[in-house]
C-alpha positions as CSV (number, residue, x, y, z in Angstrom):
1,M,1.5,5.6,4.5
2,G,0.1,8.8,5.8
3,H,1.0,8.3,9.5
4,V,4.3,6.5,9.2
5,A,6.3,9.2,10.8
6,T,4.8,12.0,12.9
7,L,8.0,14.0,13.0
8,G,8.6,13.3,9.3
9,C,5.9,15.8,8.4
10,I,7.8,18.8,9.9
11,H,9.5,21.5,7.8
12,F,12.4,23.3,9.4
13,D,12.9,25.8,6.5
14,T,16.0,23.9,5.4
15,H,16.8,21.3,2.8
16,P,17.5,17.8,4.1
17,V,21.0,16.4,3.9
18,L,21.1,13.1,2.0
19,L,23.2,10.5,3.8
20,F,22.4,7.6,1.6
21,V,21.6,6.7,-2.0
22,A,17.8,6.9,-2.1
23,P,15.9,3.8,-3.2
24,P,12.9,4.0,-5.6
25,V,10.5,6.5,-4.2
26,E,6.9,7.4,-4.5
27,K,5.1,10.7,-3.6
28,S,3.5,10.7,-0.2
29,A,-0.2,10.8,0.1
30,G,0.1,14.4,1.5
31,T,-0.2,15.9,4.9
32,N,-4.0,16.2,5.3
33,H,-3.7,14.6,8.7
34,V,-1.7,17.6,10.0
35,A,-4.1,20.3,11.2
36,D,-1.5,22.9,12.0
37,P,-0.1,24.6,8.8
38,V,3.2,25.2,10.7
39,L,3.8,21.4,10.5
40,E,3.1,21.0,6.9
41,R,6.1,20.3,4.7
42,H,7.1,22.8,2.1
43,P,6.2,21.6,-1.4
44,D,9.9,22.0,-2.4
45,D,10.9,19.4,0.1
46,G,9.6,16.7,-2.2
47,W,8.4,14.4,0.7
48,T,9.3,11.2,-1.1
49,L,9.2,7.8,0.5
50,A,10.6,4.5,-0.7
51,V,8.2,2.0,-2.3
52,P,7.7,-1.2,-0.2
53,M,10.1,-4.0,-0.9
54,K,8.5,-6.6,-3.2
55,V,8.2,-9.9,-1.4
56,S,6.3,-13.1,-2.0
57,A,2.7,-13.7,-0.9
58,G,4.1,-16.2,1.6
59,M,6.4,-13.6,3.2
60,H,3.5,-11.2,3.3
61,R,1.6,-13.8,5.4
62,I,4.6,-14.3,7.7
63,L,5.0,-10.6,8.3
64,G,1.3,-10.1,8.8
65,K,1.2,-12.9,11.4
66,L,4.3,-11.7,13.3
67,V,2.9,-8.1,13.3
68,D,-0.4,-9.3,14.6
69,A,1.2,-11.5,17.3
70,I,3.8,-8.8,18.4
71,L,1.6,-5.6,18.5
72,P,-0.5,-4.9,21.6
73,E,-4.1,-5.9,21.1
74,T,-5.3,-2.3,21.7
75,P,-5.4,0.3,20.5
76,R,-5.7,-0.7,16.9
77,T,-7.6,0.4,13.9
78,E,-8.8,-1.5,10.9
79,T,-5.6,-0.8,9.0
80,T,-3.1,-1.2,11.8
81,L,-1.7,-4.6,10.6
82,R,-1.6,-3.5,7.0
83,D,0.0,-0.2,7.8
84,V,2.7,-1.6,10.0
85,T,3.5,-4.5,7.6
86,R,3.8,-2.0,4.8
87,H,6.1,0.3,6.8
88,A,8.3,-2.7,7.6
89,L,8.7,-3.4,3.8
90,V,9.4,0.3,3.2
91,S,12.1,0.3,5.9
92,L,13.8,-2.7,4.3
93,Q,14.4,-0.5,1.2
94,Y,16.7,1.7,3.3
95,M,18.8,-1.3,4.5
96,P,21.7,-2.8,2.5
97,R,20.3,-5.6,0.4
98,S,22.2,-8.2,2.4
99,S,20.8,-6.9,5.7
100,A,17.2,-6.9,4.3
101,T,17.7,-10.5,3.1
102,V,18.9,-11.6,6.5
103,F,16.0,-9.9,8.2
104,L,13.5,-11.7,5.9
105,W,15.2,-15.1,6.5
106,T,15.0,-14.3,10.3
107,M,11.3,-13.9,9.9
108,R,11.1,-17.3,8.1
109,A,13.0,-18.8,11.0
110,L,10.7,-17.3,13.6
111,N,7.7,-18.6,11.6
112,W,9.0,-22.1,12.0
113,S,10.2,-21.6,15.6
114,P,7.6,-24.1,17.0
115,L,9.3,-26.8,14.9
116,W,12.9,-26.1,15.8
117,R,12.1,-25.4,19.4
118,F,10.3,-28.8,19.6
119,R,7.0,-27.1,20.5
120,G,5.0,-28.2,17.5
121,I,5.1,-29.1,13.9
122,R,3.1,-26.2,12.4
123,P,4.4,-22.7,11.5
124,L,3.0,-19.6,13.2
125,T,1.1,-18.7,10.1
126,S,-1.0,-21.8,10.7
127,L,-1.8,-21.0,14.3
128,P,-4.2,-18.7,15.9
129,T,-2.8,-15.3,16.8
130,E,-2.8,-16.0,20.5
131,A,-0.9,-19.2,20.1
132,A,1.6,-17.5,17.9
133,R,2.0,-14.8,20.5
134,R,2.8,-17.4,23.2
135,H,5.5,-19.0,21.0
136,L,7.1,-15.6,20.3
137,L,7.0,-14.7,24.0
138,A,8.7,-18.0,24.8
139,A,11.4,-17.1,22.3
140,T,12.1,-13.8,24.1
141,R,12.5,-15.7,27.4
142,S,14.7,-18.5,26.0
143,R,17.9,-19.3,28.0
144,W,19.7,-19.3,24.6
145,L,20.9,-15.8,23.6
146,P,20.8,-16.5,19.8
147,I,17.1,-17.3,20.1
148,R,16.4,-14.2,22.1
149,L,18.3,-12.1,19.6
150,L,16.1,-13.3,16.8
151,M,13.3,-11.2,18.3
152,Y,15.2,-7.9,18.3
153,G,14.6,-7.2,14.7
154,P,10.8,-7.6,14.5
155,L,10.2,-6.1,17.9
156,G,12.2,-3.0,17.0
157,L,10.8,-2.5,13.5
158,F,7.2,-3.3,14.2
159,M,6.9,-1.6,17.5
160,S,8.6,1.6,16.4
161,S,6.1,1.9,13.6
162,Y,3.2,1.1,15.9
163,F,4.1,3.7,18.5
164,D,4.4,6.4,15.8
165,Q,0.6,6.2,15.1
166,D,-1.6,9.1,16.1
167,Y,-4.1,6.9,17.9
168,V,-1.4,5.3,20.0
169,H,-0.1,8.8,20.9
170,H,-3.7,9.7,21.9
171,E,-3.9,6.6,24.1
172,L,-0.6,7.4,25.7
173,R,-1.5,11.1,26.1
174,Y,1.6,11.9,24.1
175,D,1.4,15.1,22.0
176,P,4.7,15.7,20.1
177,R,3.1,18.0,17.5
178,T,2.3,20.8,19.9
179,F,5.9,20.9,21.2
180,I,7.5,20.6,17.7
181,A,5.2,23.4,16.3
182,S,6.2,25.7,19.2
183,R,9.9,25.1,18.4
184,I,9.4,25.8,14.7
185,R,7.6,29.1,15.6
186,V,10.5,30.0,17.8
187,R,13.0,29.4,15.1
188,R,11.0,31.4,12.5
189,E,10.7,34.3,14.9
190,W,14.4,34.1,15.6
191,L,15.2,34.2,11.9
192,A,12.9,37.2,11.6
193,G,15.0,39.1,14.2
194,K,13.1,38.4,17.5
195,E,15.6,37.1,20.0
196,P,14.3,34.1,22.0
197,G,13.6,34.7,25.7
198,A,14.3,32.5,28.7
199,A,11.0,30.8,28.3
200,E,12.1,29.4,24.9
201,E,14.9,27.5,26.7
202,I,17.6,28.0,24.0
203,H,20.7,26.9,26.0
204,H,24.4,27.2,25.2
205,R,24.0,29.1,22.0
206,P,27.0,31.1,20.7
207,H,26.6,34.9,21.1
208,G,24.7,36.3,18.1
209,S,24.2,32.9,16.4
210,R,20.9,31.8,14.8
C-alpha cells in the first residue's frame, strides 16, 4: 500500500542490508505521494514489498472487525480499514510461519472472546463495532494476565500501521518528512566535501569520518 511506511520511502544512497530471507514480493505502487524528490527511492533500490498472506474469507472478516474496533474513530479515510488489514497480512509474511499461525489463532480467540468470557454467545464479527470495541476494551482490563496479553499483538500491529498514515500525521501535527529530508541533504553535502556545521548537530563523529 502506498502509505504503509513513511520512512520506508527514504533513500540514503546506500544499499539495504538483508537480514532475513525475503518472502514473495511485489513492486510497490510508486512514490507519487512523496512531493520532495530527495525522499524518493532510487530505482535501483527495488522497493519491493511482500504480498499479503493468503487467509480465508472468514479470517478477513475477523481482521476487519478487530481493526474497526481497535482503531480510533477519527481520523479515518474510506480505505483505512482495508489498508490496515492489508498491512497486517503483509507483516505476517515477515514472521516465522509458526508465529504468523499463532497470531491468526489469537485473532480467532479474540473473535469468540464474548463466549469464553461468559459475556455473550455471538462472536465479535456478529456484533456492531461499538459492542465489539467494548468487549476488547474489557479484555485489556481483565484481571487475568493471559487475557490482557492476547491484545498485545493486534494493538501493536494495527496501531503501528494506523499511526504511520499521512492523515494521522497531519492530525497529530507530526511532520517526519521535513526532518528526514534535511538529514539526507546534510549527508549528501557531507559526501560532496562540505563539512557539517554545529547547526547540523552531528555529535561524537570520529575525526575525518563521513
